[in-house]
N, C-alpha and C positions, 0 to 999 in steps of 0.2 A: 536668186537657190535653185535647187534642183530638187525635188522629190517624186521617188520610184513608188505609188501607192498601189498598191499589192492589194485587195481587195480575196480579205482569208476565213475560212473557218477557223483557224485557231494558229498561232504563232509565240515564239518564246524565241529572249535571251540568255542563252549560258553563259559563263565567264564563272572559267575556274574549276568547272562539273558543276557550278549555282547556277541552278535559275533566275533570274534578277527582274526580270517581266515576262508577264504571257496576256496573251488576254483572247476570248473565245473567238467568239464573232465580229468582223470589224476590219480596219486598212489595217498593215503593216507598211510601215512610212521609211524609208529608205530616204536624209537629208542627209546634202551633199551642201558648205554653204563658199560663197564665193569671196577674193578679198573685197569686193568693193561693193555687199552687198549693207544692210542699213534695214533699222529697225520698222521704215518704212514696209522694206518687203521683204520680211519676214513676217510683218501682222497679216498680210494681205497673200503670202501665201498658204499662211494660218487659215485662214479664211477660206483658200480656194480647195485644200483640202477637208474640214470643215462640213462644206458641201455639195463634193460631188457626189453627185445623183447617180451611181449605181448601183443600187440594189436593187432588185427584183420589184416590181409589182405583185400583186394580182394577177395580173397580165401576164408573166414573163418578161415582164420589159426592165428594162434599165432604167427606172422611172423614180425611186427613193432615196430622199439619203441617208448620212449616215444617225443622224440623231432619230429618224422617225422608225430606224429599221435597228434602233438597237446596240448599234455601234461602238469599237472600244476601240480604241489608236493603241499599235508600240511603235515606240521612233527612234529609230537609231540613226546614229549621227554616221554620215560614211564619206571620207574627202574623195575618198574614187570617181566618185561622177564628177567631179573633174579633172580626167586625168587624158591629158594631150596625148595622144597617139597615134603623132605625128614620125615616131622612130618605133623600133619595138620594148622601149624600157619607158612606159612610161612614163611623162613629168607631172608633177602635180603643180605647177609652181599656179596656177589662178584661186586654185583652196586657199580662205581663209585659215590663218596659223590659229593656233587654237585662244590667243590673248582677244581675237576677234570673234571666233562663230560658237562658243564655248554659250556666251548670252547670247546669241540669237539663234540657236541649236535650241536652249532655254527661254525667251522667248517661245518659239513657236509654242512651245510646248504648256507653255502657260498658259498664249491665246486660246491655245486647244483644250484645255481645262476651264478656262476663264466658259467657254462656250458649253460645258455642261458634257464635257468627255471624260472618262474614266482613260485614262493615257497614265498607257505602261511604256517603260523609257530602258534604253541599255544603260553605257557609261561611258562616257565620250573617252574615245584614245584610246578602249581597252580589245585587248584580244578575243570579240565575242563570236561564238557558233549560233549564228543566228536558222534559225524554224518554220516552219510555215508549213500546214495547206493546203494550198491555193484555190479560192470559189471560181471557176467560172472554164478555168482564169483568166481575171480581170485585173488590166494591167494599165496603168496610167502615169505618164513621166508628166511632170508640171515642170517647165521653167520660167521662173520669175520677168525672163527678157518678151514672156507671151502671152502673161498675164495681165 
């Protein structure tokens, strides 16, 4: 599983002209599911997202986790995080098929909610317009193989 986690001042997802998910301060998470991912991997990446200490403390150091910062999460599925770009036309053969990806995407969302976060989402497989005001900018790439 791969997650691109961006600290934002606000972020939103719009589908067909309608905002379907929006947050103020928090993380915009683009989440890709690999074809070999499992529930354990989904739980692990959710835990890491929810514990990243990248919000500033009173001394301006990135030392505060999202819970203590009062952050929300906007989680958007993004199969293109598993693009193989060996040729000019990317292949997505490592990305999970929807029958595996959707339940694992939803598990990450439910795990984050179980930790007390307000979680907004996009819509799996939809053509989405994602907007954000990046804060910092701070962007972290999480890959389950490295956790």
